[in-house]
C-alpha positions in Angstrom: 117.8 112.7 74.5 120.3 113.7 77.2 123.1 111.3 78.2 121.8 108.8 80.8 122.8 109.4 84.4 122.5 105.6 85.1 124.5 102.6 84.1 122.3 99.5 84.1 123.9 96.1 84.4 122.5 92.6 84.7 123.1 89.9 87.2 123.1 86.1 86.9 119.3 86.2 87.6 117.3 87.5 84.5 115.5 90.7 85.2 117.5 91.6 88.4 119.4 94.7 87.6 122.1 96.8 89.2 121.5 100.5 88.7 124.7 102.6 89.1 124.0 106.3 89.6 126.5 108.8 88.0 128.0 111.2 90.5 128.8 114.8 89.5 131.1 116.5 92.1 132.3 120.1 92.5 133.5 122.2 95.4 129.9 122.5 96.8 129.4 118.7 97.0 127.8 116.3 94.5 124.7 115.7 92.4 123.3 112.5 91.3 119.9 111.6 89.8 118.1 109.1 92.0 115.2 108.2 89.8 114.0 108.9 86.3 110.9 107.0 85.0 111.9 107.4 81.4 115.4 106.1 81.8 114.5 103.2 84.2 111.6 102.1 82.1 114.0 100.1 79.9 115.5 98.5 83.0 112.2 97.1 84.2 110.1 99.8 86.0 107.1 99.8 83.7 104.5 101.0 86.2 104.5 104.3 88.2 106.0 104.4 91.6 103.1 103.8 94.1 105.0 103.8 97.4 108.3 105.0 98.9 109.5 103.5 102.2 112.5 104.6 104.3 114.1 102.4 106.9 116.8 102.9 109.5 118.5 99.8 111.1 120.7 100.5 114.1 123.0 97.6 114.4 125.4 95.9 112.0 124.6 92.2 111.4 120.8 92.8 111.5 118.8 91.0 108.8 115.4 91.9 107.4 113.5 89.7 105.0 112.8 87.7 102.8 109.7 89.5 101.8 107.5 89.7 98.6 103.9 90.2 97.5 101.8 87.7 95.6 100.1 88.7 92.3 98.1 90.7 91.5 100.0 92.9 93.9 103.5 91.9 92.8 105.9 94.8 92.8 109.1 96.0 91.3 111.4 97.5 94.0 114.3 99.9 93.6 116.4 99.5 96.8 119.1 102.0 97.7 121.3 102.5 100.8 121.6 106.2 101.7 123.7 105.7 104.9 126.0 102.9 105.8 126.5 99.6 103.9 124.3 96.6 103.4 124.4 93.2 101.7 121.2 93.2 99.6 119.6 89.9 98.5 117.1 89.0 95.9 115.7 85.4 95.5 114.1 84.2 92.3 110.6 82.8 93.1 109.3 82.8 89.5 107.6 79.5 88.5 109.6 77.7 85.7 112.5 80.2 85.9 115.8 78.6 85.0 117.2 80.3 88.2 114.2 79.3 90.4 115.3 79.6 94.1 118.7 81.0 93.2 119.8 84.2 95.0 122.0 87.1 94.2 123.6 89.6 96.6 125.1 93.0 96.1 126.7 95.4 98.5 124.9 98.7 98.4 126.3 101.7 100.3 126.2 105.4 100.6 129.7 105.4 99.0 129.1 103.2 95.9 125.8 104.8 94.7 124.4 101.5 93.6 120.7 100.4 93.7 119.2 97.0 93.1 116.2 96.9 90.8 114.2 93.8 91.9 111.5 92.6 89.5 108.2 91.0 90.3 108.5 87.4 91.4 111.5 87.9 93.7 111.8 87.9 97.5 114.0 90.6 99.0 116.1 90.9 102.2 119.3 92.4 103.4 121.9 92.4 106.2 123.4 95.6 107.6 127.2 95.6 107.4 127.6 98.8 109.4 125.6 100.4 112.2 122.9 103.0 111.4 122.0 102.0 107.9 119.3 104.0 106.1 117.6 102.6 103.1 115.0 103.9 100.7 112.7 101.6 98.6 110.7 102.7 95.7 107.7 100.3 95.0 105.5 100.0 91.9 102.7 98.6 94.2 101.3 99.7 97.5 101.6 97.3 100.5 98.7 94.8 100.6 98.9 92.7 103.8 96.7 90.0 102.2 99.2 89.6 99.4 102.3 89.4 101.6 104.6 86.5 101.4 107.9 85.7 103.1 110.5 83.0 103.6 113.0 82.4 106.4 116.4 83.9 105.9 118.0 80.7 107.2 116.3 78.3 104.7 118.7 75.5 103.8 117.2 75.3 100.3 118.5 78.8 99.7 121.7 78.5 101.6 122.3 82.3 101.6 125.8 83.2 102.7 125.3 86.2 105.0 128.6 88.1 105.3 128.3 88.7 109.1 127.0 86.7 112.0 123.3 87.4 112.3 123.0 89.8 115.3 119.4 90.8 115.1 116.1 90.3 113.3 112.4 90.8 114.2 110.3 88.1 115.8 108.1 88.3 112.8 111.0 87.6 110.4 112.3 84.8 112.6 108.9 83.1 112.3 108.8 83.1 108.5 108.4 79.5 107.1 111.0 77.5 105.2 110.3 76.6 101.6 108.5 73.3 101.3 109.6 70.6 98.8 106.5 71.0 96.8 106.7 74.8 96.5 106.1 75.7 92.8 106.9 79.4 92.9 105.0 82.5 91.7 103.1 82.5 88.5 103.4 85.9 86.8 
């Protein structure tokens, strides 16, 4: 097998992986592999990619999230920033996980060639650190509105430390509920 063009590293939350893409430069520019099903299978992408989404967020300080899908439509996401810089967050919602309701954040940018591989059972959100941030998400499941779940980004139980003052979010995201005391998480 050829040498991998990815370096996979773990985070404090089991299953949440950082995918570092290798960059090959010459006088023309650069090349990097963005996705390889065979190589990323061992990191957690066991199903085929079912959907690819692209977003552009205009203003620094904007927050999107915290979104997830309930089983049987749970999804693995591979999130990458193609332009600008973001603070990407994943929250462990897995029932009986030792890191239940813990979160982890990574800076993803066009300059650092990192992606966050988010397993099923996690909520996802991010804050833009620069203007005009473009992201691409690879999903192992199509969007199913009936399976959609979300929590408020300002939930005190999560106590997410956003790097910038929150300068914008959608009305829909602003309306997401807080986690109740009796919330048991997602059964996988």
